[in-house]
N, C-alpha and C positions, 0 to 999 in steps of 0.2 A: 613818848610825850606824856607828861604828868599834868593833869588839869583839874582845877577846882571849878565846879559849876554852882551857881546860885540862882534861885528863882523859886517862888513859891506862893502858896495861898490857894490858887486855883490851878486846874489842869492847863489852862491857857498859858500860864507862865512855865509850868513844869514840863509839859510834853515837848515844847521846842528845845529845852535844854537836854532832855533825854534823846531827842532826835539827833542833835549835834554830837552828843557823846557816842551814840551808836554809829554815826557816820565816821567819826574819828577812829573808833575802835576797829571798824572794817578796813581802814586804810593804814593802820599803824599797829604792827604786831606787838609793840612795846607799850601800847597805850594803857594808862592807869588813870582812874578818876575817882573823886569823891564829890558828894553834893552837900551843900549847906542849906538848911531849911529850918522850919519850926515844927514842933511835934504835933500841933493841932491843924496843920495844913495838909492838903492833898498829897504833898510830896512824901509824907511819912508812909503812905501806902504805895504810891506809884513808883517811887525811886527804887526801893528794895525789890519790888516786883520786876523792874527792868534789869535787876542784877547789879546795882551799884550801892556802895556804902554811903551812909549819911552821917553828918555831924549836925547836931541841933544847937541853935542859939535861941535866946529869948528876946524877941523883938515884936513890935506892933506898929501898925500904920498910924499916920497922923489923923486925928479926929478933926474934920473940917468944920463941924458945927459946935462942938463943945471944946473950945480952945483950951480951957483950963486943964483938961485931961492930958494935954500934950506935954506937961511937965514930966510925968512919969514915962512918956514915950521917949523924951530926950534922954532921960536917965538910962533907960533900956538901951538906947542907941549907943551911948558911950560905953556901956559894959559889953554890948554885942561887938562893937568895933575891937575892943581888947581881946575878946574871945576869938574873933576871926583872925587877928594877927597871930595868935598862938597856933590856931589850926593851920594857917598858911606856913608858918615856920616849921611846924612838925611834919607837914606833908611835903613841903618843898616842891611846889608845882612849877612847871615851866611857864604857865600862863593861867589866867582866870577868865571865865566866861559867865556873865550874868545875863539873865533873860527877863528881868523886870520883877515887879512886886516889891513890897517893902523889905523883903529879905535881902535883896540885892544891894541896898544902900550901905549897910555896915561892911559888906564884903568888898565893894569897890573902894570905899574909903581905906579899908585895911590893906588893900592891894598896893596902894601908894605908899603907905607907912612901911610895908614889908619889902618894897622894892621889886614887886612882881608885876609885869605888864598885864593889862586886863582890857576887856571890851565889855560893853553893855549893849544889848539889842533892844530896839524900840519897835513895837509891832504896829503902832498906829501913826496917823499923820501928825497929830499933836502929841509931843512928848509928855510923859507923865512926870510927877514930882521926883520920883526916884531917878529917872534918866537925867532930868535937868540937874538934880543935885549931884550926880556922878560925873558930870562933864569934866571937872577939874582933876579928877583922880584917874580916869581911864586912859588907855592908849588909843582905843578906837571907839567910835560911836557907830554901831552897825544899824542902819536904818532900813525901813521897809518902803519908804516913799521919798522921792526926790524933794517933794515939797517940805519935808521935815527939816531939811538943812537950814531953811530960812528961820527956823525957831531955835536954832542952837547958837551958842556963843562961839564955841570952838569948831568952826566950820572945817578947819584943817584936819580934824579927827574923823570927819564924817565919811562913811562908805555906804553906798546904797546897795544892800544885799537882797532885799525882799524878805519875806517871812519864811523861816525854815519849815519845811513840810516833811513829815515823817516818811521814811523810805517805804514803809508798808502801804501808805496812802498812794504814793507814786506808782507802786507796783501792783496795786489791787486790780483785779479783773472782775467785771460785773457778772458774767455768766458763771465763772467758777465760784464766786461768792454766793450767788443765788442758789447754786446747787448744794454748796456746803451748808447753807442755812435752811435749805428745804423750802425756798420761796416758790410759790406756784402762781400767785396773782400779782397785780400791781402792788408795789411795796412802798410804804411811806415810813420815813424815819423822823421822829419828833423828839427833840431834846432841848433843854434850856441851859446847858452848860453843866460842868461837873458838880456845882452846888445846887443846880436847879433854878427855875424861874417861876415864882408863884403865879403870875398872871397867865403864863402859858399853861402851867399845870391845871389851873382852875378851868381854863377854856377847854382843854382836852377832856377833862372829866365830864364836862357838860355834853360833849358829843360822842363819848365812848359807846353809850348804849346804841346809838344810831349806827355806828360803825360795825358793832358786833352783829346787830340784827340784819342790816342790809348786806353784809358779808361780801362787798365788792372788792375790798382791798385787804392787804395784810398790813398791820401796824406794829411798829416797835416804838414804845414810849419810854424815854429815859427821864425819870422824875428828878434826879439829883439825890445825892446820898442823904441829905438832911430831911428830905420830904417824903421819902418812900413809905414809911410806916403809916404816916398820917393819910397819905393818898390812898393806900390800899384799904384803910378803914373807911374812908369816904366812899370809895367805890362799893364796898360791901354794904354800907349803910343805905346807899341809893338803890340797892337790889340789882346791881349790874353784874351779870354773870359773864365773865370773860370767856369768849370762845377761842377756838384754835387760831383764829385770824388776828388776835390781839395779844401782844406780850407787853408787860409792864416790868421795868427793871430800875433799880436805884442808879446804877452806873453802867455805861456801855463799855466794857473792857475791849471788845473786838470792834472798835469804831471803824477801822479801815475796811473790814469786810462788810459791815452793815451799811456804811455810806456808799461803798462800791455797788452793793446790791440794790440800793434804793432807786426808785423812779422819781421820787420827790423828797426833798429834805426840808423840814420845818425847824428853824433854829433862830437863836439870837444872831447878831451880826458882828461878833468879835473878830478881830483881825485874823487870828489863826484859823478860826472856823471858816470864814469866807475864802481864805487862801486855799484851804483844803477842798472846799466845794468847787472852786475854780479849777484846781488841778485835776479833779476827777470829772469835771464837766457836768456837775449834778444840778439840774433844775431845782430851784429852791423857793421857799416862801420865808423871807427874812422878817423877823419881828424884833427890831432893835431895842435894847434896854434904854430907857430914858434916864437911868440913874448912873450915868458914867460921866467922867470929866469931859467937858467940851462937846458932849453929845456925839462922840466919835463913831458910835455904832450906827446911828442914823446916816452919818456921812458915808460910811462903808456901804450901807444898804442902798442908798440913793445912787451911788456911783454904779452899782450893779444894775439897778432898775433902769437907769438912763441908757445903759448899753444893751437893754433887753436881755439881760443875763440872769435876772431873778425878779420875783414879785415881792412887793413890800406891803406890809400891814403894820401901821403904827400901833403901839400898845393902847393908845387912847381910843383907837377905832376897832380894837379886837373884840370879837364875839364868837361864840361857838358856831353860829350859822355862817358867819362870814368866813371863818377859817375852813369849815367843812366844805362849803360851796367852792372856795378857791382851790382846795385840794382836788376835789372831784372834777372840776372844770379842767385843771391842768392834766390830771391823769387820763382824761378822755380825749385830749387834744395832742396827738402824737407829733403833729407838725410844730406846734409851739415848743414842746419838750426838746425836739431836735434842734430848733433854732437857738433856744437858750443854751443848750449844751455846746453848740458850735461857738457861740459868742463867748462863753466862759473860757473855752480853750484859747481864745485869742488874747485874753487878758491875764491868763495864769502865768505866774513866775515860779519856776520850779528848780532853780539852781542856787538857792540861798545857802543850802548846806555846804556846797562846794566852795562858795565864796567865803563863808564864815570860817571854814576849815583852813583856807588859804591864809586868812588873817591870823589864825591860831599858830600856823607854821611860822609866819613872819615874827610874831611875838616870841615864840619859843627860840628861834634862832638868834634873835636879838638879845635874849636873856642868857 
């Protein structure tokens, strides 16, 4: 099977595509794939690292506030569509898989023009602009939630698959991961996504000195690639000397191991992140981003909170004391951690890769 994948901007769109590609590769000896993305996106680093070739296009997302800037965006979209048609005709894929982000738009449009079946995956309950705009061009709409069907025009194309979860996440073992990472104490993992989250970063900096000095937990703090240098400077300026119990990194490459080893995860509430947290049964403190369409992260977090599967702190209520106290309260309450873990296992969906691969096979045979 020959497949073109598209999805980019953040790791939340790229990692699912890589997961699907890896799954297909493991089940098809003749599998070949290329990815389409943008040079300034996370895909430029993550895709080659995963062992796949990339083709770059020039495209940007729509500006919802400064509408006059979208004239150039439309011009880029038209050129990107032409470029994608050429890439498709040159590679001759059996099918195309898009996982969201503005990169997916011109690819799905081009798939129709080139006569190649395609699917686009939606992570959240409310479909984004790219998914809505791709409805007329794709063969399948792979959805993560049943509720999403009601928001789509082409209901006949909808298949509820859930969110694809990386095989390494599904296979990760807590004890083996802790041994490999050398974890000896209760372990807390904090990250704000591949690009980072300023408010979470600011809050963690304010409580770092306390964590270092009290030395009750081990902490891995992922700042996001664009924030790392600034944050390390701020830590130095505050006179904080990081001990052996605290590690700060720009990007967590071995997320499966780190998440498996963690006793508590502190993160945003993006769809892929919460799906992976559920699959691993990891107690978490979710701090949803308020800067997303239809506030979908808060909806994700509240669903988990209502099922006693996670704690929720709104960004408007976030402070260093509040976060620190919540972390320590959870770490010291083994009963609550076990209850959260059990509840997460009940709501986890872990067969999305298999379902999406089945759709790829159907498209390939039809093509």
